C-alpha positions in Angstrom: -4.8 -96.2 -9.9 -7.7 -96.6 -7.2 -10.7 -98.8 -8.0 -13.1 -95.7 -7.7 -11.1 -94.4 -11.0 -10.9 -97.5 -12.8 -15.0 -97.8 -12.0 -15.1 -94.6 -13.6 -13.3 -95.2 -16.4 -14.9 -98.1 -17.0 -18.6 -96.5 -17.1 -17.4 -94.1 -19.4 -16.3 -96.9 -22.1 -20.3 -97.9 -21.7 -21.6 -94.8 -22.1 -18.6 -94.3 -25.6 -19.7 -98.1 -26.6 -23.3 -96.6 -26.5 -22.4 -93.4 -28.5 -20.2 -95.3 -30.9 -22.9 -98.0 -31.9 -25.5 -95.0 -32.4 -23.5 -92.7 -34.2 -24.7 -93.3 -37.4 -28.7 -93.5 -36.1 -28.2 -89.6 -34.7 -25.8 -88.0 -37.4 -27.4 -90.3 -40.9 -24.9 -88.3 -43.1 -21.9 -90.3 -41.4 -21.4 -93.6 -43.7 -18.4 -94.8 -45.2 -18.6 -95.8 -49.1 -16.5 -98.9 -49.6 -17.2 -101.5 -52.7 -19.7 -99.7 -54.5 -22.0 -100.1 -50.8 -22.3 -97.9 -47.8 -21.2 -98.6 -44.7 -23.0 -97.4 -41.8 -20.5 -96.0 -39.0 -19.9 -97.5 -36.4 -16.8 -96.7 -33.9 -17.6 -99.8 -31.3 -14.8 -101.5 -32.2 -12.6 -98.5 -31.9 -13.9 -97.6 -28.2 -13.4 -101.9 -27.3 -9.7 -101.3 -28.4 -9.1 -98.3 -26.8 -10.9 -99.5 -23.6 -8.3 -102.9 -23.8 -5.4 -100.6 -24.0 -6.0 -97.6 -21.6 -7.9 -100.1 -19.0 -5.8 -103.1 -19.4 -7.2 -106.7 -20.2 -9.1 -106.5 -16.7 -11.0 -103.6 -17.0 -11.2 -103.0 -20.3 -12.7 -106.7 -20.0 -14.9 -105.7 -17.4 -16.3 -102.6 -19.0 -16.9 -104.5 -22.1 -18.8 -107.4 -20.0 -21.0 -104.2 -18.4 -22.1 -102.8 -21.7 -23.7 -106.1 -22.6 -25.4 -107.2 -19.6 -26.9 -103.7 -19.4 -28.1 -104.1 -23.4 -29.4 -107.5 -22.2 -31.4 -106.0 -19.8 -33.2 -104.2 -22.6 -31.5 -100.9 -22.1 -31.4 -99.6 -26.3 -27.9 -98.8 -26.4 -26.8 -101.6 -29.3 -27.1 -100.3 -33.0 -30.3 -99.0 -33.7 -31.1 -97.8 -30.3 -31.9 -101.5 -29.7 -31.3 -104.0 -26.9 -32.8 -107.4 -24.8 -31.9 -111.2 -25.7 -33.4 -110.8 -29.3 -30.6 -109.0 -30.5 -28.0 -111.8 -30.0 -30.7 -114.4 -31.9 -29.7 -112.3 -34.6 -26.5 -112.6 -37.2 -25.2 -109.3 -35.2 -24.8 -110.8 -31.7 -21.6 -112.5 -32.5 -19.7 -108.9 -32.5 -21.5 -107.9 -29.7 -20.2 -110.6 -27.4 -16.6 -110.2 -29.4 -16.2 -106.5 -27.7 -15.4 -108.9 -24.4 -12.4 -111.1 -26.2 -11.3 -107.6 -28.6 -10.7 -105.5 -25.0 -8.7 -108.2 -23.4 -7.0 -109.2 -25.8 -5.5 -105.8 -26.8 -5.2 -105.0 -23.0 -3.2 -108.3 -22.8 -0.7 -107.6 -25.8 -0.1 -103.6 -24.1 0.7 -105.3 -20.6 2.0 -108.6 -21.2 4.4 -108.7 -24.1 7.5 -106.3 -25.0 7.2 -106.5 -29.2 8.0 -103.3 -30.9 5.1 -101.2 -31.5 2.9 -103.2 -29.6 0.3 -101.1 -29.7 -0.3 -102.1 -33.8 -0.4 -105.6 -33.1 -2.5 -105.2 -30.0 -5.3 -103.4 -32.4 -4.8 -105.6 -35.4 -5.1 -108.8 -32.6 -8.5 -107.1 -31.3 -10.2 -106.6 -34.7 -9.0 -110.0 -36.3 -10.7 -111.5 -33.2 -13.8 -109.3 -33.8 -14.4 -110.9 -37.1 -13.3 -114.3 -36.1 -15.9 -114.2 -33.2 -18.4 -112.4 -35.2 -18.5 -113.9 -38.3 -18.5 -117.2 -37.1 -21.3 -116.3 -34.7 -23.2 -114.6 -38.4 -23.0 -117.6 -40.5 -23.9 -120.1 -37.3 -27.1 -117.8 -36.9 -27.9 -117.7 -39.9 -26.8 -121.1 -41.0 -28.6 -122.9 -38.3 -31.7 -121.2 -36.7 -32.1 -118.4 -39.3 -33.1 -120.6 -42.0 -30.8 -118.6 -44.5 -28.9 -121.0 -47.2 -25.3 -119.5 -46.3 -21.7 -120.8 -46.9 -18.9 -119.6 -44.7 -17.1 -118.1 -48.0 -19.9 -116.5 -48.6 -20.3 -115.1 -44.6 -16.8 -113.5 -44.9 -17.0 -111.8 -48.1 -20.0 -109.8 -46.9 -18.6 -108.4 -44.1 -15.4 -107.2 -46.1 -16.1 -103.4 -46.6 -16.9 -103.8 -42.5 -13.5 -105.2 -42.0 -11.7 -102.6 -44.3 -13.4 -99.9 -42.5 -12.9 -101.4 -38.9 -9.4 -101.9 -39.8 -8.6 -98.9 -40.7 -9.8 -97.6 -37.1 -8.1 -100.0 -35.4 -5.3 -98.2 -37.0 -6.6 -94.8 -36.3 -7.1 -95.9 -32.8 -2.8 -97.0 -32.3 -2.3 -93.6 -33.9 -4.4 -91.7 -31.7 -3.5 -93.9 -28.4 -0.8 -91.7 -27.2 -2.5 -88.4 -27.0 -5.7 -90.1 -25.5 -3.6 -91.6 -22.8 -2.3 -88.3 -22.4 -5.2 -86.8 -21.7 -6.3 -89.6 -19.0 -2.7 -89.1 -17.7 -4.4 -85.8 -16.8 -6.9 -87.1 -14.8 -4.3 -89.1 -13.1 -5.5 -92.4 -14.5 -2.2 -94.9 -15.0 -1.9 -96.4 -18.1 1.6 -97.3 -20.8 1.7 -94.7 -23.5 4.7 -96.5 -25.2 4.7 -97.9 -28.8 7.4 -100.1 -27.8 
């Protein structure tokens, strides 16, 4: 794939991340009832995983870096149409930063391993990285500078509904990957379509 093609595909995923972050803002009826609470629908982990699967670990990571940097400038591309450095001072800042290693690890597994069904291994590893990074950052933010007395275990427990939702979307990403990759093929984008 040419450099221009890679840049175009990366820009596309920046746009998809923006849509994925705010789909519940534009379509508020889209929410997932889990464990007695309503979890807002976010497709950001889904798109971050696809970026890694389709673009590889380098360009997938680059697209997520661009997304984060553009949001840091103040563009309203994060959740709830927010932006700016202040978002990273909050408890969800770690989840935003985790999109970079999500794309990296998913792309790396697809490109550098030969295990069977590696696409499923890639998306599951991506979700684990997402929550290890995001929950740890959330705990640190709340405990260290937000003045909230919370244990690390309690931080994890509070995220269980979101983890279930994102794990389900990760499996959907793996299942949809061959079709999406086929669509990329029509656009003459290079990728690996094998589940093996």
